[in-house]
C-alpha angles and dihedrals in degrees: 000000000000100000097119140031089248092055092046090050090051092050091049092048089047091055093043087058091055089046094052094051092042089060088060091046090052091056089054099046104027114265127118131235087249087063090065118088143161133249117216121234109293147153115250122210112219105188094176093050117128089212118098091236107064093185120082127188115232114190092195142319145184128240132203137180090250111141108194094189093054103052132083104246120225130173092253090053091049089048091052091048087054089050090052090050097050097038095083095057093041094050092047090048098045100037104028098029093237118157111274109258095021111145095002101115092100090045090055091048092052092045092049090053091052091044091055092049091048092045090068089064100032102039092113096042107125094217096047113129125207115259096261094046091050091049090052092046091051092048091054092046095051092045090050092050091052091051094047097042114043089178087073089063091050092050091047091052091051093049091045092050091052091046089051093049093047099045112012102040093104091052095051093073090053090052089059095052094078095052 
């Protein structure tokens, strides 16, 4: 997942996409940009996992102070949560030319959890989309924003570069050993 500079760049761009859309979510639900941070590459132990391997590699992630159980869910908030979830894959695809959907399994899982929580409040909402339709809508919206606003790509590259310097710098020398 982090075996080359290109893969590291894609991971960093992926996370910068989540970061950008999380800033918008924070405005909606009450956390600040300074409440968003990055996790370095790590291995996560999942003791309740149904999979035989209870350890999962995680090449990087963001975290926020978002508390899904403590907010009043609205359709716009659910839509923004979907945008946060898809943004990583979209940014990596559009900016780093990674295959669409690469490395988004965990994003879908997190989104699906939030969708289920929101569904309890929004189940009767006439405009509610099913989870997959909302995911596809959000993907189109984030792609459209990147096309319309090239400055988003520049900001993503800056955030990704900083993320890479802060968390991947030790790996970059190893990437160069095989060349």
